[in-house]
Structures are given as structure tokens and as C-alpha cells.
C-alpha positions as CSV (number, residue, x, y, z in Angstrom):
1,M,159.7,148.7,102.9
2,I,160.5,147.2,99.5
3,H,158.1,144.5,98.1
4,Q,159.9,141.3,97.2
5,P,158.0,139.2,94.7
6,V,157.5,135.6,95.8
7,L,159.1,132.8,93.8
8,L,160.0,135.2,91.0
9,K,162.6,133.1,89.3
10,E,160.3,130.0,89.4
11,V,157.3,131.9,88.1
12,I,159.2,133.4,85.1
13,E,160.7,130.1,84.2
14,Y,157.4,128.2,84.4
15,L,155.6,130.8,82.2
16,N,158.0,130.1,79.3
17,L,157.3,133.6,77.9
18,K,158.0,134.7,74.4
19,P,158.4,138.2,72.8
20,G,155.0,139.7,72.0
21,D,153.1,137.6,74.5
22,K,150.0,139.0,76.3
23,V,150.0,138.4,80.1
24,I,147.6,139.0,82.9
25,D,148.9,139.9,86.4
26,A,145.7,139.6,88.4
27,T,147.3,140.6,91.7
28,L,149.7,143.4,90.5
29,D,150.7,144.7,94.0
30,G,154.2,146.3,93.5
31,G,154.5,145.0,90.0
32,G,157.6,142.9,90.6
33,H,156.4,139.9,88.6
34,S,155.1,142.2,85.8
35,L,158.4,144.0,85.4
36,E,160.3,140.7,85.1
37,I,157.6,139.5,82.6
38,L,158.2,142.6,80.6
39,K,161.9,141.6,80.1
40,K,160.7,138.4,78.4
41,I,157.8,139.7,76.3
42,G,159.5,142.9,75.1
43,P,158.0,146.1,73.7
44,R,155.5,144.3,71.5
45,G,154.0,142.4,74.5
46,K,151.1,143.6,76.6
47,I,150.5,143.2,80.3
48,L,147.0,143.5,81.9
49,G,147.6,144.4,85.5
50,I,144.7,144.2,88.0
51,E,145.0,145.6,91.5
52,W,142.2,146.3,93.9
53,D,144.2,148.8,96.0
54,S,144.0,152.1,94.2
55,E,147.1,153.5,96.1
56,L,149.2,150.6,95.0
57,L,148.0,151.0,91.5
58,K,148.8,154.7,91.4
59,Q,152.3,154.0,92.8
60,F,152.9,151.4,90.1
61,E,151.5,153.7,87.4
62,L,154.1,156.4,88.5
63,K,156.9,153.8,88.4
64,I,156.1,152.6,84.8
65,K,155.6,156.2,83.7
66,S,159.1,157.1,84.9
67,L,160.5,154.0,83.1
68,K,158.8,155.0,79.9
69,I,157.0,151.7,79.5
70,K,153.5,152.8,80.2
71,N,152.2,151.8,76.7
72,I,152.9,148.1,77.4
73,F,150.6,148.1,80.5
74,I,146.8,148.2,80.8
75,L,146.1,148.9,84.5
76,I,142.7,148.2,86.0
77,N,141.6,149.0,89.6
78,D,139.4,146.0,90.4
79,N,139.5,142.6,92.0
80,Y,140.8,139.5,90.4
81,R,137.3,138.0,90.9
82,S,136.3,140.1,87.9
83,L,139.1,138.6,85.8
84,I,137.0,137.1,83.0
85,K,135.0,140.4,82.5
86,I,138.2,142.5,82.6
87,A,140.0,140.2,80.2
88,Q,137.1,140.2,77.7
89,E,136.8,144.0,77.9
90,N,140.5,144.4,77.2
91,N,140.8,141.8,74.4
92,F,142.9,139.4,76.4
93,I,140.6,136.4,75.7
């Protein structure tokens, strides 16, 4: 089963992303939104991906490693309820 990101086009349009932006995906799941965000923020951008399911996180880590874009992502195995702490620890706020 392939994960289909919900409202992907609308989310990307609403975010109005620019090259070099830093973005937090607090419910990473399969990474569909993050991979689209990457297209807008480019190689100088950063994405902080948070996922509580360690298996989903490992799968996404393998995906970005194979795409050779791992250096753009900071991946955290935690719950989005810890968002403020995680963002502070990773210089996103």
C-alpha cells in the first residue's frame, strides 16, 4: 500500500515556500509532504521531520538515503507534542 499525502497541492501552495526555508513536518509518516516541500526549498533548505513510529521513520530514512538527500533532513523519533522542545534543540526556533 502506497501512502497518499492528503491535500498535498493545497498544502504546498499555502506554505508559499522559498529556497533555503526551514520547515517542520511534525507528522512525517511516509514523507510525502516533506518530499514535495524539498522541491521548493532546495538543497540549502532544511526539514525537521518528527515521527513517533520508529518503523516509519526507518523506512523514510532509507528512502532519503537512496535519493542522496539525507543532509537536508533532521529526523526525530518522538511525538509532535514535544514540538517546541525538539524545535529548540535543533535550532528551528
